[in-house]
C-alpha positions in Angstrom: 30.6 -11.9 -1.8 32.3 -12.8 1.4 34.2 -15.8 2.6 31.1 -17.7 3.6 29.6 -17.2 0.1 32.8 -18.6 -1.5 32.6 -21.7 0.7 28.9 -22.1 0.5 28.7 -24.6 -2.4 31.4 -27.1 -1.2 30.4 -26.6 2.4 26.7 -27.3 1.8 27.6 -30.4 -0.3 29.7 -31.8 2.6 27.0 -30.9 5.2 24.4 -32.6 3.0 26.4 -35.8 3.3 26.8 -35.2 7.0 23.0 -34.8 7.4 22.5 -38.0 5.5 24.7 -39.9 7.8 23.3 -38.3 11.0 19.8 -39.2 9.8 20.6 -42.8 10.7 21.7 -41.6 14.2 24.7 -40.1 15.8 27.0 -42.1 18.0 25.7 -42.5 21.6 27.3 -40.0 24.0 28.9 -37.9 21.3 29.2 -34.2 22.0 27.0 -33.4 19.0 23.8 -34.5 20.9 23.5 -31.4 23.2 24.1 -29.2 20.2 21.4 -31.0 18.1 18.9 -30.8 20.9 19.5 -27.1 21.3 19.5 -26.1 17.7 16.7 -28.6 16.7 18.2 -28.8 13.2 20.9 -30.7 11.3 24.0 -28.7 10.4 23.2 -28.5 6.7 19.8 -27.0 7.3 21.3 -24.6 9.9 23.9 -23.3 7.6 21.5 -22.9 4.7 19.3 -20.7 6.9 22.3 -18.7 8.1 23.4 -18.0 4.6 20.3 -15.7 4.2 21.5 -13.4 6.9 23.3 -10.4 5.5 24.8 -7.4 7.3 24.1 -4.8 4.5 20.3 -4.5 4.9 20.8 -4.0 8.7 23.5 -1.4 8.2 21.3 0.4 5.6 18.4 0.4 8.1 20.6 2.2 10.6 21.5 4.9 8.1 17.9 5.3 7.1 16.8 5.7 10.7 19.5 8.3 11.4 18.2 10.4 8.5 14.9 10.6 10.2 16.5 12.5 13.1 16.9 15.6 10.8 13.1 15.9 10.6 12.8 15.9 14.3 15.5 18.5 14.6 13.6 20.8 12.2 10.4 20.4 14.2 12.3 21.1 17.5 13.8 24.2 16.0 10.3 25.4 14.9 8.9 24.8 18.4 11.8 26.7 20.0 11.0 29.9 18.1 10.0 32.7 20.5 6.3 33.4 20.9 5.3 37.0 20.3 2.1 36.9 22.3 1.3 36.7 26.0 -1.5 35.9 28.3 -3.0 32.6 29.6 -3.1 31.1 26.1 0.6 31.8 25.6 1.4 30.4 29.0 -0.5 27.2 28.3 1.1 26.9 24.8 4.5 27.4 26.4 3.9 24.5 28.9 2.7 22.2 26.1 5.6 23.3 23.9 8.1 22.5 26.6 6.6 19.1 27.1 6.7 18.4 23.4 10.3 19.5 23.0 11.2 17.2 25.9 9.4 14.3 24.2 11.0 15.0 20.9 14.6 15.5 21.7 15.7 15.5 25.4 17.5 12.4 26.7 17.6 8.8 25.7 13.8 8.3 26.3 12.9 11.0 23.8 11.8 10.1 20.3 15.2 11.2 18.9 16.9 9.1 21.6 14.9 6.1 20.6 15.7 6.6 17.0 19.4 6.8 17.8 19.1 3.6 19.8 17.3 1.9 17.0 20.0 2.9 14.6 22.7 1.7 17.0 20.9 -1.6 17.4 20.7 -2.1 13.7 24.5 -1.4 13.5 25.2 -3.9 16.3 23.1 -6.5 14.5 25.0 -5.8 11.3 28.3 -6.3 13.1 27.0 -9.5 14.6 26.0 -10.9 11.3 29.3 -10.0 9.7 31.3 -11.5 12.5 29.2 -14.6 12.7 29.5 -15.2 9.0 33.2 -14.9 9.2 33.4 -17.4 12.1 31.2 -19.8 10.3 33.3 -19.5 7.1 36.4 -20.4 9.2 34.7 -23.4 10.6 33.6 -24.6 7.2 37.1 -24.1 5.8 38.5 -26.2 8.7 36.1 -29.1 8.2 36.4 -29.1 4.4 40.1 -29.9 4.6 39.8 -32.3 7.5 40.3 -36.0 7.6 36.7 -36.3 8.7 35.5 -34.7 5.5 37.5 -37.3 3.4 35.8 -40.1 5.4 32.3 -38.7 5.0 32.7 -38.0 1.3 34.1 -41.5 0.7 31.2 -43.1 2.7 28.5 -41.2 0.8 29.9 -41.5 -2.7 28.6 -44.2 -5.1 31.1 -46.8 -6.2 31.9 -47.3 -9.8 29.1 -49.8 -10.3 26.5 -47.3 -9.0 25.2 -49.5 -6.2 25.0 -48.0 -2.7 27.3 -49.2 -0.1 26.4 -49.9 3.6 27.5 -47.2 6.0 29.5 -48.4 9.0 29.6 -46.8 12.4 32.9 -45.1 11.6 31.7 -42.5 9.1 28.9 -41.6 11.4 31.4 -40.7 14.0 33.2 -38.5 11.5 29.9 -36.9 10.5 29.1 -36.2 14.1 32.4 -34.6 14.6 31.9 -32.2 11.6 28.4 -31.5 12.8 29.6 -30.6 16.3 32.2 -28.2 15.0 29.7 -26.4 12.8 26.8 -26.3 15.3 29.1 -25.1 18.1 30.0 -22.0 16.0 26.3 -21.4 15.3 25.4 -21.8 18.9 27.9 -19.1 19.8 26.5 -16.9 17.1 23.0 -17.2 18.4 24.1 -16.7 22.0 25.6 -13.4 20.7 22.3 -12.4 19.2 20.4 -13.1 22.4 22.9 -11.0 24.3 22.3 -8.1 21.9 18.6 -8.3 22.4 18.9 -8.2 26.2 21.4 -5.4 26.1 19.4 -3.2 23.7 15.9 -3.9 24.9 15.7 -1.1 27.5 16.9 1.4 25.0 14.3 0.3 22.4 11.2 0.5 24.7 8.3 2.8 23.8 8.8 6.5 24.5 5.8 7.5 26.6 4.2 10.9 26.1 4.2 13.0 29.3 1.8 15.9 28.9 2.5 19.3 30.4 2.1 19.8 34.1 -1.4 21.1 34.9 -1.5 24.8 35.8 -4.1 27.5 36.3 -4.7 30.6 34.2 -7.0 33.6 34.5 -8.7 35.0 31.4 -9.3 38.7 30.9 -13.0 38.1 31.7 -12.0 37.1 35.2 -13.0 33.5 34.7 -10.6 31.0 36.3 -10.1 27.8 34.4 -8.0 24.8 35.4 -5.5 23.4 32.8 
């Protein structure tokens, strides 16, 4: 359980109230409008969705992918064993073996290179989730102890008689301010995710198979065959 988990219950209760007030409309010209248009979701819904993001599965995926590299290393070691035969067949085998070794484990575009990039991407995403959850927890902690939160709770709480009270424009201003603070943090978080995707995309592209360069060999029968 992290800081965001500990603040989830009171934070979601406050944001539920904020969403209720904003459903009647945010103040015209308030800074929350661009954030609402971009996120296309009210702050309570946005935070509930973000709570499901966890760094542990992503970090675990990175470890799992790195374990696969050992299998590729074993195959490469087998292919690198010396060949105890000669002739056109051995030459052709050597060409194909060289191409396969290059494809398996030579450079960032090899299969091993792509595996390592995939693991690195998973680690980067795990760090992004962890950092974003911390930033959101800090934002929730700030709004929970703010004067705006007091106004929102007062405006959305039933009076002693149980009858609902009309909501004035003032509480909607307070709700919009809370929403803006929370949505601004989430916008920064999602900007970070988009940046990660752009940065890592070239390293996660498909690793193309490049066959051995064609050559020519002569069999003992004297027949020349193109490879």
